[in-house]
Residue, then its C-alpha position, 0 to 999 in steps of 0.5 A: x397495366x393498360x386495358x386492351x380494347x377489341x371490337x367484335x365483328x359479325x361472324x353469323x347474322x343469325x337473328x336468334x331470339x336468345x343466342x347462348x351456349x357457344x361450344x367449340x369442337x376442335x375435332x370438327x372445327x364446328x361452333x355449336x350454339x343454341x337459341x334458347x327461346x327459338x328451341x334450336x340447336x345450331x351447328x356453325x361450320x366455320x370452315x365453309x360458313x354454313x349454319x344448320x339447325x335442329x328444332x328440339x321443340x323446347x328450351x335448350x339452354x346449354x351444351x357439352x361435348x361427349x367423347x363419341x362426338x355427340x352432344x349432351x344438352x340441358x333442355x327444359x326439364x331434361x338432359x339429352x344426347x343430341x347427334x347433330x349429324x343424325x339429327x336425333x335427340x335422346x333423353x338421358x334423364x328428366x328432372x323431377x323437382x323444380x317443375x317451373x324452371x328450365x336448364x340454363x347455362x352448363x358445361x362439362x367439367x374436368x371431372x367428366x361430369x356435366x354441370x348445368x344450372x336452372x332458372x325459374x320460368x316464373x321469375x322466382x328468386x333463390x329457388x334454383x339449383x346447380x346440378x351435375x349429371x354423373x357418368x353413372x347417370x345420377x343427377x345430383x344437386x351441388x348448390x342451391x339458393x340460386x336465381x339465374x344459374x349462368x356462366x361457369x368454368x374452371x382454372x387450368x389446373x382444374x382446382x378452382x371453379x368459377x360461377x355466376x348467379x346473374x342477379x348477385x352481380x358477382x363471380x364466385x369461386x369454389x375449391x374444386x375436387x374431381x371426387x367430391x365437387x365444390x367447397x369454400x365459396x367466395x366472391x372474386x369479382x363484383x360488377x357495377x350496375x352500369x356495366x350490365x349484368x354478368x351472364x356467360x363466361x369462359x376462362x383462358x389459358x392464363x386463368x383469366x375470365x372472359x365474361x359476357x355482359x347482358x345489357x352491356x354491349x361488351x365482354x370483359x376479361x377479368x383477373x379473378x385474383x383481384x378483380x382487375x379489368x384487363x381487356x374489353x371487347x366492344x360488341x355491336x349488340x346490347x344483350x351479350x350472352x356468352x363466349x368461348x374460344x375457338x379457331x385453329x389455335x384457340x385465339x378466336x373468341x366467339x360471342x353469342x347475343x340476343x335479339x328478343x329484348x331489343x326494341x324495334x327502334x333500337x334494332x336500326x342501330x344494332x341490326x346484327x343483334x341475335x347474331x354470333x360475333x368473333x374477335x381475334x385475341x392476340x395475347x392469350x388462347x383458350x383451353x381444349x374443351x372437356x368431354x363427357x363420358 
């Protein structure tokens, strides 16, 4: 099979320090995303092209949709509900352990839980965890021994969870059960150093994985059954952080990037670093996003 190649175009020249966590809401046609180091939640109205922000006053790593239309978010050491229209932030629970870490990537799973992992603020290795916030309000550690908890998503049937701990340079899979969580961890994709480091990730309707490459100028589509490279999206920014499907028919891939690590000299070659990019994908589509609560 011939590898397909796409070129992403700027959708929003936001110049975010650390753009991350894109999340599509099919009800409102909005793209939510975060600037982790800019302490900001962004709401990008793709119909009119307007982007509004809420300053949350701390790191904001990840987002999920709730059934009532509000958002659930992983902040530095707490999980909160954010009403983007009312511009309010309400704490649901604070994490007492791992005080020198922050929440990083996360999503709502097919079990209705909010899955969110942590990363160290002190660059420590192997001490972080992957948590779930259950619908009854319990925060439970589901995996440990992690360094930088990053991309995660699920197969279409909800029976497999895919997950990235960035320094391992691989994607792992778990058997997934709505009642009992994850088991049977195994490596399904391994990356080489010259590709950049695997970061955020989303799955498509054909059970293939789209993976952002930090330091790699790209998003790649991979087959988790054999690791095959199926497609590559070239992104005119070095530090590609995450991606999600959106648009009316879920065939637009939105891609977030970071500006903070780019040198002043390099910015002349990638002036839109820190922006949101988009590319239309013609041979697959995304899946409807799960909601919490």
